[in-house]
Phi, psi and omega in degrees: 000310184305312183296326176304306179296323174293319181291319176298320178304309177293326185282335178268354186313305181300318175307317178287330171290327172296320172300312181299321184284326173307305182297319182292327169297338181228064182286157175221140191283166186304138179075004183240008190282053189292308185293314178299324179293322185286325179289321176299312188310306186302315188293318180300319180302314184295330178273355179082023186260121178292146187208166171228136185238135173124349175298139186043039183097279186240007183282153188232136169233124182239152177235136173241112179258138178258202176287144183046065186298340182272000189297310186200150173232122181244132186255143178237129186234140167229151173262159192231354180269164176253177182257159170270072180232136178276111188291133178262349180287141171258083182227158189298331180263023176306145181305136178263002183246105185305134183075006178221137192208138173278073178274001187242356170086018176295332168302326176297309187298317182291312181301313171313313189282322177300311174309313169309306173316310180296309178303317184285330175296318178303319181263014187299335173294339186262351181272156176231098195122189179233146171249127185256114178263125189244109167265098202256125174281178168046045173289331186284349193229134169307136010271005177093134178294330187293322178294329177284319183292322183290319174302332177265000166106029187281342176266026180227164166046059004269156178277120178282158180255353178192157186218145173238145174226150171235161174214147179301150171217092187300326186289346175258131190293150180301145185098355169235161178233164177224145184224160178207114175285154172083199176312119182239317174233156189276165167293169183210111172240153177259132186243132175227120189239131167251115172255125186244143174222214173222120187286169173172199179287136181300333183283339186231062185294340179290350179260001192242168162244100190282113176289335175297312186289323175290329173294322180291319178298320187290314179308305181300316188290318184297339176294339180287349178305310190271318185281342185233349184242331183280146170300111178311341180271003175249111179300132177218153181216130171235115186224132172258126191247348188216122174232138182204126175263155178258100170088017176274166173203187181299329183237019176232132170274119179291162168285332177211162175234141176246130182247145168224133184211191176217141169242126184232142177208177180250002187227123187288324179289315176301330183304311191269339168291329177292328174307312182300317179292315176300317175302308180305316185292313187288326182285318178292327171297310187302315179296321181294333186263003183089005177250209178208166184214122175265124189232113184244124167245116175270112182285113192246219192302139171284176173299133177270121186237115174278105179316122187298315191291318188289321182289334176280333174290319186295321180297319174299318176296315174300321173306312179294325185274334180248341191101129190313329185287349187251011175237134184234163167275128185265151173274168170288156185230144176271358169284166184227164193211130187288347167305351184289328176305316176301318190287341177272358184249339185192168172304128189228151169229111179253113178241173186249138178253118180301135180220006178271161176205101185290329177290334178273349187082017176275080189234344189301136184281174177290159175077028180227164187288350184248002177306136176204172176227164168280106186288357168300337183294337185292334178298312177287323179301312180290311192296309185293325175300313175308310185292320182290317180306312181297318177296315180292340172297318185268348183304000000 
């Protein structure tokens, strides 16, 4: 089976490269992936694979049934949306949509899973069970397409017992993959604060209630959430990335200031305790200085937890497929992924696909204008996912 998958990966490689390039040229933002969803559906139809199109708007779900299809169901997931970034690469497959770019590699994930689908469909008579392929929209935008697909029943009828997802990783050279069991990626919540005071002339602050000063005090005080209230063994990050006043100027104290930030951590209990503490501190500081503060927390992606048993099995299978020297241990990341929603529902394994190549100058991180991949990674991207799915079926 391993040799069959490796041979088919080589055979389908050129086609999958073209699929990736087509998707890269035609990126669509979260919840707007209309043509992307249709393209995926057309590819599956051409392969003869049954699918449903339209879950969470533009999502596509396909089923590859082997012998005894109800014996075990394993899910494989790829995300399909792009980012609001203007591409700076000068390549033949450069984005044709101004201001939109596959800068996080979701074109790679989608192309890889389509390659995986073709491999598995070719080998379906040798499979025992069912592979459920999830092409998910809107990973990049709150509340995350995964949460919507789960709510709409993507993990039912048939119900998978486990799920795999992969993500490009530029720091890791093409040809390698990485795994980490247990907690791997942070939760991510969005913070929106409106600090209200009383505006007036900048030369007479005693006649005003300065929301800028109040906001500054709130930002400084909230940093103590991590440094003084959080368990130092639990990684946490609090960052404010945007401050904006309404009507202020060099000599004008505004009536209100708006703050936007993010809070991330690796522990779900501490996550919600921190929310309560942040809100209480911000509101009390504002009130004590004569103003007020509206504190809105959008609870977004949870902690991504890689089931240890599943992940260690997957790592062993990856070593058997690629060679032990091509499989590495990953560090934890304070970035977030909506695959975490799946990991809260069932045993999950989210691993990294090496896509970098220093010799070719392919080193740019994700979410940058010059992000690209060494396309040789696509052969591993489709083959390894097929191999993991097949192995988990027979586990």
